[in-house]
C-alpha positions in Angstrom: 30.6 -49.4 63.6 30.4 -52.0 60.8 27.2 -50.6 59.8 28.4 -47.3 59.0 31.2 -48.6 56.7 28.5 -50.9 54.4 25.9 -48.4 54.5 25.7 -46.1 51.0 27.0 -42.9 51.6 24.7 -40.1 51.9 21.4 -42.2 51.9 20.3 -40.9 55.4 21.3 -37.4 54.4 19.0 -34.9 53.5 20.1 -32.8 50.7 19.3 -29.0 52.2 20.9 -27.5 49.2 18.9 -29.1 46.4 17.1 -25.7 44.3 13.0 -26.1 44.4 11.4 -26.4 40.7 9.3 -23.6 40.2 5.8 -24.7 38.9 5.1 -21.5 36.6 6.9 -23.2 33.2 4.8 -26.1 33.4 1.6 -23.9 33.8 2.8 -21.5 31.0 3.5 -24.6 28.8 0.0 -26.1 29.2 -1.7 -22.7 28.6 0.2 -22.3 25.3 -0.4 -25.8 24.1 -4.4 -25.1 25.0 -4.1 -22.5 22.6 -2.8 -24.0 20.0 -4.9 -26.7 20.1 -7.8 -24.3 20.2 -6.5 -22.7 17.0 -5.8 -25.2 15.2 -9.3 -27.1 15.7 -11.0 -23.5 14.9 -8.8 -23.2 11.5 -9.6 -26.8 10.5 -13.6 -26.5 11.1 -14.2 -22.7 11.1 -16.5 -21.6 7.4 -14.9 -18.6 7.2 -13.0 -17.7 3.9 -13.0 -14.1 4.2 -11.7 -13.8 7.6 -9.9 -11.1 8.2 -11.0 -9.3 4.8 -12.1 -5.6 4.7 -15.8 -5.9 4.9 -18.6 -3.2 3.7 -22.4 -3.3 4.6 -24.6 -2.0 2.4 -28.5 -2.3 2.5 -30.3 -4.3 -0.2 -33.7 -3.0 0.1 -34.4 -1.6 -2.8 -37.6 0.5 -1.5 -35.8 2.1 1.0 -32.8 2.6 -1.5 -35.0 4.3 -3.8 -36.7 6.0 -1.1 -33.3 7.3 0.2 -32.5 8.7 -3.1 -35.8 10.5 -3.8 -35.3 12.5 -0.5 -33.4 16.1 -0.7 -30.6 15.8 1.3 -30.2 18.8 3.2 -26.5 18.7 3.5 -26.1 18.5 -0.7 -25.3 21.9 -0.9 -22.3 21.7 1.9 -21.5 18.3 0.0 -20.6 19.3 -3.3 -18.1 22.1 -2.0 -16.4 19.7 0.3 -13.4 18.1 -0.9 -13.3 14.7 -2.6 -12.2 12.0 -0.2 -13.2 14.6 3.2 -14.9 12.8 5.8 -15.7 9.8 3.8 -14.4 7.2 6.4 -16.3 3.9 7.5 -14.5 1.3 9.8 -10.7 2.8 9.4 -10.9 3.4 5.6 -11.3 6.8 3.3 -12.7 7.0 0.2 -12.0 9.4 -2.9 -14.0 9.8 -5.8 -12.2 10.6 -9.3 -14.3 11.0 -12.2 -11.0 10.6 -14.3 -9.9 7.2 -15.3 -12.8 5.1 -15.6 -14.7 4.4 -18.5 -17.3 5.9 -19.9 -20.1 6.8 -16.8 -17.6 5.5 -14.6 -15.7 6.8 -11.8 -12.4 5.6 -10.1 -12.8 5.2 -6.4 -10.1 5.4 -4.3 -10.2 3.0 -1.1 -7.5 4.1 1.9 -6.8 1.4 4.7 -6.8 3.1 7.7 -4.8 0.9 9.5 -1.6 0.4 6.9 -2.4 3.4 4.9 -2.6 1.0 1.6 -4.8 2.5 -1.3 -7.0 0.1 -3.7 -8.8 2.2 -6.7 -12.0 0.6 -7.8 -14.0 1.3 -10.8 -17.6 1.4 -10.4 -20.9 3.5 -12.2 -21.0 7.3 -11.4 -23.4 8.9 -9.1 -25.2 10.2 -11.6 -25.9 6.7 -13.2 -25.9 5.2 -10.1 -29.4 7.4 -9.9 -30.2 6.3 -13.5 -30.0 3.1 -12.4 -32.3 3.0 -9.3 -36.0 1.6 -9.7 -39.2 3.1 -8.4 -40.7 2.0 -5.1 -44.4 2.3 -6.4 -43.8 0.1 -9.2 -42.7 -2.7 -7.5 -44.6 -5.4 -5.8 -43.7 -8.4 -2.7 -44.0 -11.4 -3.7 -42.9 -14.9 -2.0 -40.0 -14.9 -4.4 -39.3 -11.0 -4.1 -40.2 -7.9 -6.5 -41.3 -7.7 -9.3 -43.2 -5.0 -11.5 -46.8 -4.0 -11.3 -48.8 -0.8 -12.1 -48.7 1.7 -9.4 -51.8 2.9 -7.7 -51.4 6.5 -9.9 -51.5 4.5 -12.9 -47.6 4.6 -14.0 -46.3 1.9 -15.6 -42.7 0.3 -15.9 -42.5 0.4 -19.5 -42.6 4.5 -19.5 -41.1 4.8 -16.6 -38.1 2.9 -17.7 -38.3 3.6 -21.2 -35.3 5.4 -22.3 -36.5 8.8 -24.1 -36.0 8.7 -28.5 -34.6 12.2 -29.5 -37.3 13.8 -31.7 -36.0 16.7 -34.2 -35.9 17.4 -38.2 -33.3 15.8 -38.9 -34.5 12.2 -38.0 -38.5 12.3 -37.6 -38.8 10.8 -41.2 -36.1 8.3 -41.3 -36.9 4.9 -40.6 -35.9 3.1 -37.3 -33.8 0.0 -35.8 -34.2 -1.5 -32.6 -31.3 -3.7 -31.8 -32.0 -6.5 -28.9 -29.1 -8.6 -27.6 -30.3 -11.4 -25.5 -28.5 -14.2 -23.3 -26.7 -11.3 -21.5 -25.4 -12.3 -17.8 -24.8 -15.7 -18.4 -21.3 -15.4 -19.9 -19.5 -12.6 -17.8 -17.2 -12.1 -20.9 -19.9 -11.6 -23.5 -21.8 -9.3 -21.1 -19.0 -7.4 -20.2 -18.2 -7.0 -24.4 -21.5 -6.0 -24.9 -21.7 -3.3 -21.9 -18.4 -1.8 -23.0 -19.1 -1.9 -27.0 -22.8 -1.7 -28.2 -24.2 1.8 -28.2 -26.9 2.5 -25.6 -29.5 2.5 -27.8 -29.2 -1.4 -28.2 -31.7 -3.0 -25.4 -30.7 -5.9 -23.7 -32.1 -9.1 -22.6 -31.3 -10.6 -19.6 -31.4 -14.7 -18.8 -32.4 -15.2 -15.1 -29.5 -17.7 -14.5 -26.6 -15.5 -13.8 -25.2 -15.0 -10.9 -24.9 -11.4 -10.4 -27.7 -10.6 -12.8 -28.7 -7.6 -10.6 -25.8 -5.5 -10.5 -25.1 -6.3 -14.3 -28.3 -5.3 -15.2 -28.5 -1.9 -12.9 -25.0 -1.3 -14.7 -26.8 -2.1 -18.3 -29.4 0.8 -17.3 -27.3 3.4 -16.3 -25.2 3.3 -19.4 -28.5 3.9 -21.0 -29.9 0.5 -22.3 -33.4 -1.0 -22.2 -33.7 -3.6 -20.3 -35.8 -7.3 -21.3 -36.3 -9.7 -18.9 -36.5 -13.6 -21.1 -39.0 -15.9 -19.8 -37.9 -19.5 -20.5 -40.8 -21.4 -22.1 -41.2 -24.9 -23.2 -39.9 -26.1 -26.9 -41.4 -28.7 -28.6 -38.3 -31.1 -28.1 -38.4 -30.5 -24.2 -37.0 -32.1 -22.0 -34.1 -33.0 -24.5 -33.8 -29.4 -25.3 -34.5 -27.7 -21.5 -34.3 -24.2 -21.2 -33.7 -24.1 -17.6 -35.0 -24.4 -14.3 -38.5 -22.2 -13.8 -39.6 -23.4 -17.6 -43.2 -22.5 -17.9 -44.8 -25.6 -19.4 -48.1 -26.7 -21.4 -49.1 -29.7 -19.0 -49.0 -26.9 -16.1 -52.2 -25.4 -14.5 -51.9 -21.5 -15.3 -51.4 -20.4 -11.5 -48.0 -22.6 -11.7 -46.7 -21.1 -14.9 -47.7 -17.5 -13.1 -45.6 -18.6 -9.4 -42.4 -19.7 -12.2 -42.9 -16.2 -14.1 -43.0 -14.4 -10.7 -39.6 -16.3 -10.0 -38.0 -15.1 -13.5 -39.3 -11.8 -13.2 -38.0 -11.2 -9.8 -34.3 -11.9 -10.6 -33.6 -8.3 -11.4 -35.1 -4.9 -11.6 -35.8 -2.2 -14.4 -36.8 -3.5 -17.0 -39.5 -2.5 -20.0 -40.8 -5.8 -20.8 -40.7 -9.7 -21.5 -39.2 -11.4 -24.0 -39.5 -15.0 -24.6 -36.5 -17.7 -24.5 -37.5 -20.9 -26.8 -41.1 -21.8 -26.4 -42.1 -23.1 -29.6 -44.5 -25.5 -27.9 -45.4 -22.9 -25.4 -46.6 -19.9 -27.3 -48.7 -22.4 -29.9 -50.6 -23.2 -26.9 -53.3 -20.5 -26.6 -54.6 -21.7 -23.6 -51.2 -21.9 -21.6 -50.1 -18.6 -23.6 -52.8 -16.7 -23.3 -52.7 -16.2 -19.2 -49.0 -15.4 -19.3 -49.8 -12.4 -22.0 -52.5 -11.4 -19.6 -50.3 -11.0 -16.4 -47.5 -9.5 -18.4 -50.2 -6.4 -19.4 -51.5 -6.8 -16.0 -48.3 -5.4 -14.9 -47.7 -2.4 -17.4 -44.8 -4.1 -19.6 -44.8 -4.9 -23.5 -44.2 -8.3 -24.5 -41.2 -8.8 -27.6 -41.1 -12.2 -29.4 -38.1 -13.0 -30.7 -39.2 -14.4 -33.7 -37.8 -18.2 -33.1 -41.6 -19.7 -33.2 -43.3 -19.7 -36.2 -46.5 -20.8 -35.2 -46.4 -18.4 -32.0 -49.8 -16.6 -31.0 -48.2 -13.8 -29.8 -49.4 -11.1 -31.8 -53.2 -12.8 -31.6 -53.2 -12.6 -27.9 -51.6 -9.5 -27.5 -54.2 -7.5 -29.5 -56.8 -9.5 -27.3 -54.9 -8.0 -24.1 -54.0 -4.7 -25.8 -50.7 -5.9 -24.5 -47.8 -3.0 -26.3 -46.0 -5.6 -27.9 -43.1 -6.2 -30.8 -41.7 -8.8 -32.9 -38.2 -9.6 -34.4 -38.4 -8.6 -38.2 -34.7 -10.7 -38.7 -32.8 -13.1 -36.5 -29.5 -11.7 -37.1 -27.1 -14.3 -35.7 -29.4 -17.5 -37.0 -26.0 -18.6 -38.3 -23.5 -17.0 -36.5 -21.1 -16.5 -39.0 -19.6 -12.8 -40.1 -21.0 -13.0 -43.3 -24.4 -14.2 -42.4 -24.9 -11.7 -39.8 -23.5 -8.5 -42.2 -26.4 -10.2 -45.2 -29.2 -10.3 -42.2 -28.0 -6.6 -40.9 -28.5 -5.5 -44.4 -31.9 -7.6 -44.7 -32.7 -5.5 -41.5 -32.5 -2.0 -43.4 -34.4 -3.2 -46.3 -37.4 -4.3 -44.1 -36.9 -0.6 -41.9 -36.7 1.4 -45.2 -40.2 -0.5 -46.3 -42.2 -0.2 -43.1 -40.7 2.7 -41.4 -39.2 0.4 -38.6 -37.4 -3.0 -37.8 -36.8 -5.1 -35.0 -33.4 -7.4 -34.9 -32.5 -10.1 -32.1 -29.4 -11.6 -32.2 -27.2 -13.6 -29.0 -24.5 -12.6 -27.4 -21.9 -14.3 -29.0 -18.8 -12.7 -29.7 -18.9 -12.4 -33.6 -22.6 -11.2 -33.0 -21.5 -8.4 -31.3 -18.4 -8.0 -33.4 -20.6 -7.4 -36.5 -23.0 -5.1 -35.3 -20.7 -2.4 -33.5 -19.2 -2.6 -36.5 -22.8 -1.8 -38.1 -23.8 0.4 -35.9 -20.6 2.7 -36.9 -22.2 3.9 -39.7 -25.9 3.5 -39.2 -27.1 6.8 -39.0 -24.8 7.8 -42.1 -26.8 5.6 -44.1 -30.4 7.2 -43.2 -31.3 5.4 -40.2 -31.7 6.2 -36.7 -31.4 3.5 -33.7 -33.9 3.4 -31.0 -34.4 1.1 -28.0 -36.9 -1.6 -28.2 -39.8 0.5 -26.3 -39.7 2.7 -29.3 -41.1 -0.5 -31.6 -43.4 -1.7 -29.4 -47.5 -0.8 -30.7 -50.8 -1.4 -28.8 -52.2 -3.8 -31.1 -55.9 -3.5 -31.5 -58.1 -6.2 -30.0 -59.6 -8.2 -33.2 
């Protein structure tokens, strides 16, 4: 009896009415926690900065693209009658081309997201210009650096294939001709865009090989009618204090090594008519180093432009011995890059053209140089001159 009175109440009683706890919430919480840990780990360690962005996959094989563009499309006639944007879906997006609203030679493409319905307008080269910008597959050779120009098996040469035709009529047959070349393009995006937007198509463009988007920008320049050159970095007398950049051709290297570096430069983009020097006062004065380079230029069906900055250059003599189409700058327009001096240089260029019938002016893609050339070009025809691409100034000198 005493034990019953002193024992704690309910110690020996089993609580039959207590509810049992379900394990499901704990399992769900554990699963969600695991998912959160996996997501945070992927977010911290994953390398996908464009995750979730729309993607477009395009072929980069120049030869395949050129071949496809050359083949007639069986449904071309039907497609021409189709409504803009109809059946132009890819990956849930629809594209409609509108010629209006773009710059000269450009068209506005509207991209419609199939999921959200959002619209985005992008200005791209027109289809006609894209065809003009295509390169001919038969004029390309595969190297370890990529595709470079060559003479085709049927004798076609890049210089001829990519040259911009010059209209010849009774009005301009006897007028003096002037060729302008703007170099250093492709490095400064703003200067390159300004040159593309403002300079007339007859002005030739020389691209440096170090730009990040050179291939696309060069194709656009060609599509707008500009002839192209690629600038080849060569050793100056004060090298390496004055360094033209990676893959510079050096007097100390063997001809095979310089040829390999040259192929790297030539593979940066395609569709150009020739090679221009970039610096090179020492290299162009060495016949042993320079002659194999110009023979390679001639072998590949291109021309060579001497920019006139190296007084001791042997380009004229070596070009004559190699039968290489060749041109040399008559005037460096922005040797002193001020508006007044550039205007005076353009006046000297006109004087050379009147005396010899044709003159070549070169300039760097500086904003002041572009602005003065744009202003000069507006009235050049009214003053009795014809503005021509650089290929029209190239001659094939006789071997001496």
